[in-house]
Residue, then its C-alpha position, 0 to 999 in steps of 0.5 A: x058699332x063704332x064703339x065695338x070697332x074702338x074696342x077691337x082696335x084698342x084690344x088689337x093694339x094693346x091686347x097682345x101685351x098681356x099675352x107676350x108678358x104671360x108667355x115670357x114669364x112662362x119661358x122664364x119659369x122653364x128656363x129656371x126649371x132647366x137651370x135647376x135640373x142642370x144644377x141638380x145633375x152637377x150637385x149629383x156629380x159632385x157627390x159622386x166625385x166626393x163619394x169616390x174621393x172618400x173611398x179612395x182615401x179609406x182604402x189608402x188609409x187602410x193600406x197604410x194602416x196595414x203596412x204600419x201594423x206589419x212594420x210594428x209586428x216586424x220590429x216587435x219580433x226583432x226587438x224580442x230576438x235581440x232580447x233573447x240574444x242578449x239574455x242569452x249572452x248574459x247567461x253565458x257570461x255568468x256561467x264563465x269562470x271569473x277572470x282577473x284582468x290586470x291593467x297597467x295601472x295595476x288595479x283590477x278591471 
């Protein structure tokens, strides 16, 4: 009987330590799981933000590309118009009778 009492007292004094260690470990694992869940949420939010930024960048790039294309087209039209005017002016000058210009030096210009 004394052995049983000694065993109960020993277990009563030191038996709770493994139980406390087990529950502390279980609490620690739950905290880690909770942190990972929060980290996962943070990663998902960051990815969503990156997707939004890439979408905005793509839209902005498309706008600039379209406006650059429009500017190039307008410039080509202007150059074509100038070429047409220049060609018309040269043709008109070629049709005019040749004139002799005499300057002060007496030479033809």
